[in-house]
N, C-alpha and C positions, 0 to 999 in steps of 0.2 A: 141902137140898138132898141126898138120897140118890145116893149113889154107887155107879153101878151097875159090876157087876167080868164084864163080859159082852164076851166075842174076839166074834163077830159076832155081828152085824144083818141082819137078813131085811127085803132092799133089794128086796125083789121084790113088795113090799105097795104099792113106790111106783111113779109115775109113772117114769118116761123122763126126763122132765125133772126133776123131784125129786130123781133118783138122780143129774144132771145134777151140781146144784149141790150138796146132798150133799156130793159129791168132791174138787169146786173148792175148797168148805168147809175138809175136812179137809186137802187136801193148804197152803194160806192159812194155817192151827192148824200144821203140820208146817215150815213155814219162818219164821211167825213167833216157834214154841221152840225156833227152830233142829235138828229135828232129822234129822238128813240123809238125804236122801230119794236114794233106787236110783237110777240110772245106767235103768235105763226107764223109770223117771216122768218123767224129764227127756228122753227118748227121745219119748215120751207129747206131753209137753210142747208138744213141736218143730214136732211133725208137726198135732196134735190143733188151731191152727191154721191151716193147711190142710187139713181132711179136709170132703171136699162128704159129701149127704147122696144119692145115689145111688138111696133104690131105687125112683124112678121116672120115672127113666129108661128111654126105652126105644130099643132100636138099630133101626135098621133097614138095610137090607143093601145094600137098591136106591137109599137113598136118597145112602149113600154113595158108592157108584161115577155118580151122574148127577152129567153139567156143565155 
């Protein structure tokens, strides 16, 4: 196996879902080998379970005021 000494990987060439999987895998490896995860990562992990995809959400002001 060749060891790659590279600080950055080009994740832009991957689909969004693959990037998420890679990030999850990376975090699990850090946890497995007990590398300290930054506090910001812990906060992100907490809010990940509450994140919603609102990209298709349409806000209709008229509907909001109907009774």
